[in-house]
C-alpha positions in Angstrom: -10.5 -13.7 -5.3 -12.6 -15.1 -2.5 -11.7 -14.7 1.2 -12.9 -16.3 4.0 -12.9 -14.4 7.6 -13.6 -16.4 10.8 -13.7 -13.4 13.3 -16.3 -13.3 16.4 -15.6 -9.6 17.0 -18.3 -8.2 14.6 -16.8 -5.0 14.5 -13.3 -6.0 13.5 -15.1 -8.7 11.1 -16.9 -5.7 9.3 -14.0 -3.5 9.3 -11.9 -6.2 7.5 -14.9 -7.0 5.0 -15.4 -3.4 3.9 -11.9 -3.3 3.3 -11.3 -6.2 1.3 -14.5 -5.6 -0.7 -13.0 -2.1 -1.7 -10.2 -4.2 -3.0 -12.3 -6.0 -5.4 -12.5 -9.4 -3.1 -15.4 -11.8 -2.6 -15.7 -11.8 1.3 -17.6 -14.5 3.4 -17.6 -14.2 7.2 -18.0 -16.9 9.9 -18.5 -15.9 13.6 -17.4 -19.1 15.3 -14.9 -21.9 15.0 -17.5 -24.5 13.9 -19.2 -22.5 11.1 -15.6 -21.6 9.9 -14.3 -24.9 9.4 -17.5 -26.0 8.0 -17.2 -23.3 5.2 -13.4 -23.9 4.7 -13.9 -27.5 4.1 -17.1 -26.9 1.8 -16.2 -23.9 -0.2 -13.3 -22.9 -2.2 -11.5 -19.7 -1.2 -7.8 -18.2 -2.2 -7.6 -17.5 1.3 -8.4 -17.6 5.1 -8.4 -15.1 7.7 -8.6 -16.7 11.1 -8.6 -15.7 14.7 -8.0 -17.8 17.6 -9.9 -16.7 20.3 -13.4 -18.1 18.9 -16.6 -19.4 20.2 -17.3 -23.3 20.0 -14.1 -24.0 18.4 -10.9 -22.1 18.8 -8.8 -21.2 15.7 -5.9 -23.1 16.5 -7.8 -26.5 16.4 -9.6 -25.4 13.2 -6.4 -24.4 11.5 -5.2 -27.9 12.5 -8.3 -29.7 11.0 -8.0 -27.8 7.9 -4.5 -28.9 7.4 -5.4 -32.7 8.5 -8.0 -32.7 5.9 -5.2 -31.7 3.2 -6.6 -28.2 2.5 -3.8 -26.1 1.5 -5.3 -22.9 1.2 -3.2 -19.6 2.7 -4.3 -19.1 6.2 -3.1 -15.7 7.5 -4.1 -15.7 11.5 -5.0 -12.6 13.4 -4.9 -12.8 17.1 -4.7 -10.6 19.9 -2.7 -13.5 21.3 0.4 -12.2 19.7 3.2 -13.7 22.1 6.4 -15.5 20.6 4.8 -18.9 21.5 1.2 -18.3 20.1 3.1 -17.0 16.9 5.2 -20.3 16.8 2.4 -22.9 17.5 0.3 -21.0 14.8 3.1 -21.5 12.2 4.0 -25.1 13.0 0.3 -25.9 12.9 0.2 -24.7 9.3 -0.5 -20.9 9.2 1.0 -19.1 6.3 1.6 -16.0 8.5 0.5 -14.6 12.0 -0.1 -11.0 12.6 -1.1 -9.7 16.2 -3.9 -7.4 17.0 -4.3 -4.3 16.7 -3.2 -4.4 13.3 -3.4 -1.7 10.1 -5.7 -2.9 7.1 -2.8 -2.1 4.7 -0.8 -4.6 6.4 -3.3 -7.2 6.5 -3.9 -6.7 2.7 -0.2 -6.8 2.0 0.1 -10.0 4.3 -2.8 -11.3 2.4 -1.1 -10.9 -1.2 2.1 -11.9 -0.2 0.9 -15.6 1.5 -1.2 -15.9 -2.0 1.6 -15.0 -3.9 4.3 -17.4 -2.5 1.8 -20.6 -2.1 2.9 -21.5 -5.6 4.9 -20.2 -8.5 2.7 -21.7 -11.2 0.9 -19.4 -13.7 -2.8 -19.9 -12.1 -1.3 -17.8 -8.6 1.0 -15.5 -10.5 0.3 -11.5 -10.7 0.0 -11.8 -14.5 -2.6 -13.8 -16.4 -2.2 -14.4 -19.9 -4.4 -16.2 -22.7 -3.4 -15.3 -26.5 -3.3 -11.9 -26.8 -5.2 -11.2 -23.4 -3.2 -10.2 -20.3 -4.4 -9.2 -17.1 -1.9 -7.5 -14.4 -3.3 -8.6 -10.9 -1.2 -6.0 -9.1 -2.0 -3.2 -11.3 -5.3 -4.2 -12.1 -4.2 -3.6 -16.0 -6.2 -5.4 -18.9 -5.1 -5.4 -22.4 -5.6 -7.3 -25.4 -3.4 -6.8 -28.6 -1.9 -3.9 -26.8 -5.5 -2.2 -26.0 -6.4 -1.3 -23.0 -9.4 -2.4 -21.5 -11.6 -0.6 -18.6 -13.5 -3.2 -16.7 -15.6 -2.9 -13.5 -14.8 -4.5 -10.2 -17.2 -7.4 -11.0 -16.0 -7.3 -14.6 -12.5 -7.6 -13.2 -13.3 -10.6 -10.6 -15.2 -12.6 -13.3 -12.2 -12.3 -15.8 -9.7 -13.2 -13.3 -11.8 -16.4 -12.2 -12.4 -17.3 -15.8 -8.4 -17.2 -16.6 -7.3 -18.9 -13.5 -9.6 -21.8 -14.7 -9.0 -21.2 -18.5 -10.0 -24.3 -20.4 -12.7 -25.6 -17.5 -16.2 -25.4 -18.1 -17.4 -23.2 -15.0 -21.2 -23.3 -14.2 -23.4 -20.5 -13.3 -23.9 -21.9 -9.8 -19.8 -22.3 -9.6 -19.4 -18.9 -10.9 -22.4 -17.2 -8.4 -20.8 -19.1 -5.4 -17.2 -17.5 -6.1 -18.2 -14.1 -7.1 -21.0 -13.1 -5.1 -22.0 -13.5 -1.4 -23.0 -17.0 -0.3 -26.6 -16.0 0.0 -26.5 -14.7 -3.2 -29.6 -16.1 -5.5 -28.3 -18.4 -7.9 -31.5 -18.0 -9.8 -30.7 -15.0 -11.2 -29.4 -13.8 -14.5 -26.5 -11.7 -13.4 -23.8 -14.0 -14.2 -25.1 -13.9 -17.9 -25.5 -10.1 -17.8 -21.8 -9.7 -16.4 -20.7 -12.3 -18.9 -21.8 -10.3 -21.8 -20.8 -7.2 -20.3 -17.5 -8.7 -20.5 -17.5 -10.1 -23.9 -18.4 -7.0 -25.5 -14.9 -5.5 -24.0 -12.6 -8.8 -24.5 -14.2 -10.4 -27.4 -16.3 -8.0 -29.8 -13.5 -6.0 -31.4 -11.1 -9.1 -31.8 -11.2 -11.8 -34.5 -10.5 -14.6 -31.8 -13.3 -15.0 -29.1 -12.1 -16.1 -25.7 -15.3 -16.4 -23.5 -17.5 -19.4 -24.8 -20.9 -20.4 -23.8 -21.5 -24.5 -23.3 -25.2 -24.2 -23.6 -27.3 -25.8 -20.4 -24.1 -26.0 -18.4 -21.9 -22.5 -18.4 -18.9 -21.0 -19.7 -15.3 -21.6 -20.8 -12.6 -19.3 -21.4 -10.4 -20.8 -24.3 -9.0 -19.8 -27.6 -11.2 -20.9 -30.6 -11.3 -19.4 -34.0 -14.7 -18.0 -35.1 -14.1 -20.3 -38.3 -14.1 -23.1 -36.3 -15.9 -22.7 -32.7 -16.9 -25.5 -30.5 -19.6 -23.8 -28.6 -21.4 -20.8 -28.6 
């Protein structure tokens, strides 16, 4: 999953970034409201963590503009302004949750997971992702295929989750790079292909039906296609 943190206190921002990266999230940082708004409007995120007291544009203005633009990404406000009136205003403007500073990272993580889960009850946000006999439990991080446990690295797990959330959709290498690596990551590298190949060896090679397919010159798609009648790859 990919999270945007809009926070001007560098120590707090780095603390949150480190914590989420240890939980296998991809994290982008913005140090002021204008930058945070621009990123929220142009990039795809699974959730946004937003401070209120920000340089250039305050967090409530950013939140209001995000919602005005019909962006429904879950937003968790973290702010030293924790009075009842501040919490009510943030929630009324479209925040999904409000947590006053100081905070424990474990609570931030739990609240973020909660607002992501409740955003929708559809499968693409559920804690269990499936395709054929492949099952991925996002909470326990257990992956099985045909009942066989599969061990993945953090990056392989992130890639598999994103492919499953977008099953049937062709994902370009640029899209995969932007969602799974930092924004400044070199999109000319072949790291996407390297991780895709590692993932294929683990979830496809020993099974009769491949799930990850190459769309030549474009990217990858995850779907069920029998080896007797491959569409791509």
